[in-house]
Structure formats: structure tokens, C-alpha cells
Residue frames relative to the residue before (quaternion, step in Angstrom):
aa qw qx qy qz dx dy dz
X 1.0000 0.0000 0.0000 0.0000 0.00 0.00 0.00
X 0.3003 -0.7649 0.5458 0.1641 3.55 -0.80 1.00
X 0.2548 -0.7366 0.6036 0.1679 3.52 -1.10 0.76
X 0.4976 -0.6619 0.4549 0.3276 3.61 -0.93 0.79
X 0.5140 -0.6369 0.4820 0.3127 3.53 -1.09 0.76
X 0.5114 -0.6418 0.4605 0.3384 3.59 -0.99 0.75
X 0.3267 -0.7296 0.5667 0.1996 3.53 -1.05 0.77
X 0.5003 -0.6611 0.4584 0.3203 3.59 -0.96 0.80
X 0.5220 -0.6293 0.4771 0.3223 3.54 -1.11 0.72
X 0.3620 -0.7190 0.5498 0.2231 3.52 -1.06 0.77
X 0.2217 -0.7714 0.5876 0.1032 3.52 -0.88 0.99
X 0.4251 -0.6950 0.5171 0.2623 3.56 -0.87 0.95
X 0.0824 -0.7919 0.6050 0.0098 3.55 -0.81 1.02
X 0.4189 -0.6930 0.5208 0.2703 3.54 -0.82 0.96
X 0.3167 -0.7610 0.5371 0.1791 3.52 -0.78 1.02
X 0.2292 -0.7492 0.6104 0.1164 3.51 -0.96 0.96
X 0.4718 -0.6813 0.4618 0.3162 3.58 -0.75 0.93
X 0.4264 -0.6938 0.5160 0.2654 3.53 -0.99 0.82
X 0.5346 -0.6261 0.4445 0.3531 3.57 -1.02 0.67
X 0.5896 -0.5779 0.4106 0.3871 3.57 -1.10 0.54
X 0.5595 -0.6083 0.4477 0.3414 3.52 -1.12 0.68
X 0.5505 -0.6007 0.4454 0.3710 3.59 -1.05 0.63
X 0.6289 -0.5436 0.3809 0.4049 3.56 -1.11 0.54
X 0.4994 -0.6561 0.4776 0.3034 3.54 -1.01 0.83
X 0.3201 -0.7481 0.5551 0.1725 3.52 -0.93 0.94
X 0.3855 -0.7414 0.4945 0.2390 3.57 -0.80 0.91
X 0.4578 0.6974 -0.4497 0.3189 3.59 1.25 -0.06
X 0.3640 -0.7171 0.5547 0.2134 3.55 -0.99 0.81
X 0.6859 -0.4694 0.3492 0.4328 3.54 -1.27 0.33
X 0.8039 0.2605 -0.2068 0.4930 3.55 -0.84 0.96
X 0.6809 0.4292 -0.2931 0.5160 3.58 1.24 -0.15
X 0.4116 -0.6924 0.5345 0.2559 3.55 -1.11 0.67
X 0.4865 -0.6557 0.4772 0.3251 3.59 -1.01 0.73
X 0.5518 -0.6195 0.4435 0.3392 3.55 -1.15 0.56
X 0.6741 -0.4867 0.3694 0.4150 3.54 -1.29 0.34
X 0.6551 0.5190 -0.3293 0.4395 3.62 0.91 -0.83
X 0.6320 0.5127 -0.3325 0.4765 3.61 1.03 -0.73
X 0.6569 0.5032 -0.3066 0.4704 3.57 0.95 -0.86
X 0.6388 0.5191 -0.3271 0.4641 3.59 1.00 -0.77
X 0.6356 0.5196 -0.3234 0.4706 3.59 1.00 -0.78
X 0.6486 0.5088 -0.3151 0.4702 3.58 1.00 -0.80
X 0.6354 0.5233 -0.3301 0.4620 3.59 0.97 -0.82
X 0.6516 0.5103 -0.3130 0.4659 3.58 0.94 -0.87
X 0.6613 0.5081 -0.3058 0.4594 3.59 0.91 -0.92
X 0.6723 0.4849 -0.2957 0.4748 3.60 0.93 -0.88
X 0.6365 0.5225 -0.3324 0.4597 3.60 0.99 -0.77
X 0.6524 0.4975 -0.3160 0.4764 3.60 1.00 -0.78
X 0.6389 0.5160 -0.3223 0.4708 3.58 0.98 -0.81
X 0.6588 0.5080 -0.3051 0.4636 3.58 0.93 -0.89
X 0.6366 0.5213 -0.3285 0.4638 3.60 0.97 -0.80
X 0.6532 0.5120 -0.3096 0.4641 3.59 0.98 -0.81
X 0.6569 0.5038 -0.3067 0.4698 3.57 0.96 -0.85
X 0.6552 0.5059 -0.3133 0.4654 3.59 0.97 -0.81
X 0.6331 0.5224 -0.3311 0.4655 3.58 1.02 -0.75
X 0.6427 0.5124 -0.3198 0.4712 3.59 0.96 -0.83
X 0.6625 0.5058 -0.3063 0.4597 3.57 0.93 -0.90
X 0.6336 0.5316 -0.3306 0.4547 3.60 1.00 -0.79
X 0.6537 0.5094 -0.3144 0.4631 3.57 0.94 -0.87
X 0.6679 0.4864 -0.3039 0.4743 3.58 0.90 -0.89
X 0.6406 0.5246 -0.3341 0.4504 3.60 0.96 -0.80
X 0.6326 0.5154 -0.3309 0.4740 3.61 1.01 -0.75
X 0.6503 0.5103 -0.3175 0.4647 3.57 0.97 -0.84
X 0.6250 0.5268 -0.3332 0.4700 3.58 1.05 -0.77
X 0.6746 0.5115 -0.2948 0.4431 3.57 0.88 -0.94
X 0.7251 0.4407 -0.2370 0.4731 3.58 1.03 -0.79
X 0.6055 0.5894 -0.3521 0.4026 3.59 1.19 -0.41
X 0.2140 -0.7753 0.5818 0.1213 3.54 -1.02 0.85
X 0.5995 0.5627 -0.3468 0.4513 3.57 1.28 -0.28
X 0.4709 -0.7150 0.4502 0.2537 3.55 -0.71 1.10
X 0.6612 0.5062 -0.3143 0.4559 3.58 0.96 -0.85
X 0.6464 0.5098 -0.3176 0.4705 3.57 1.00 -0.80
X 0.6410 0.5229 -0.3211 0.4611 3.57 0.96 -0.86
X 0.6553 0.5128 -0.3142 0.4571 3.58 0.94 -0.88
X 0.6524 0.5086 -0.3174 0.4635 3.58 0.96 -0.85
X 0.6567 0.5019 -0.3092 0.4704 3.58 1.00 -0.81
X 0.6198 0.5359 -0.3400 0.4616 3.58 1.03 -0.76
X 0.6522 0.5114 -0.3142 0.4631 3.57 1.02 -0.80
X 0.6429 0.4986 -0.3249 0.4822 3.59 1.09 -0.60
X 0.6603 0.5308 -0.3021 0.4370 3.58 1.12 -0.66
X 0.5739 0.6379 -0.3753 0.3504 3.60 1.04 -0.72
X 0.7060 0.4349 -0.3106 0.4648 3.67 0.72 -0.86
X 0.5952 0.5504 -0.3726 0.4518 3.61 1.12 -0.57
X 0.6395 0.5213 -0.3211 0.4649 3.56 0.97 -0.88
X 0.6626 0.5118 -0.3075 0.4522 3.57 0.97 -0.84
X 0.6689 0.4876 -0.3072 0.4695 3.58 0.99 -0.79
X 0.6558 0.5113 -0.3129 0.4588 3.58 1.06 -0.70
X 0.6363 0.5778 -0.3243 0.3950 3.58 1.02 -0.78
């Protein structure tokens, strides 16, 4: 008689929203995008970076003001993906 293999426990993981996709480039394969397209991409990335930095600043302030260890740990976990996206 076969016994079923144990299944691993599922751990709840807080989902972090993924950053928006970069603007689609109209350039075809083998062609370079125009300066205006590149400028639009730079503006979009700069706005995204500013938003990520603002979120990180808010979380860092909350970490600094928190006295509860569990709350601090949860905030640190929220900050890690922001740091990775900013890097």
C-alpha cells in the first residue's frame, strides 16, 4: 500500500506590486529608437524612480518611529523590494 507523499506547507507571502512596464518602443528590430522616444523613456523612468524613492522614504520613517519589533520587521520586508527596484 502506497502512502501519499507529504505536501509542503504553503507560506503566505505579501505580494509587492510590480512596477509598471517601460513604455513600448516603436522601434523595429535592427532600428534605433528616435531621440524623442528615448526622452519619453527617460522621463517615465525618472517618474517611476521618484515614486519608488518616496515610498521608501515613507517606510523608512515608519521604521524609525516604530517601537514594536514585529511592526519594524514587517516594514523592513516591505522596504527590501523597493531597495532592489531602486538599485
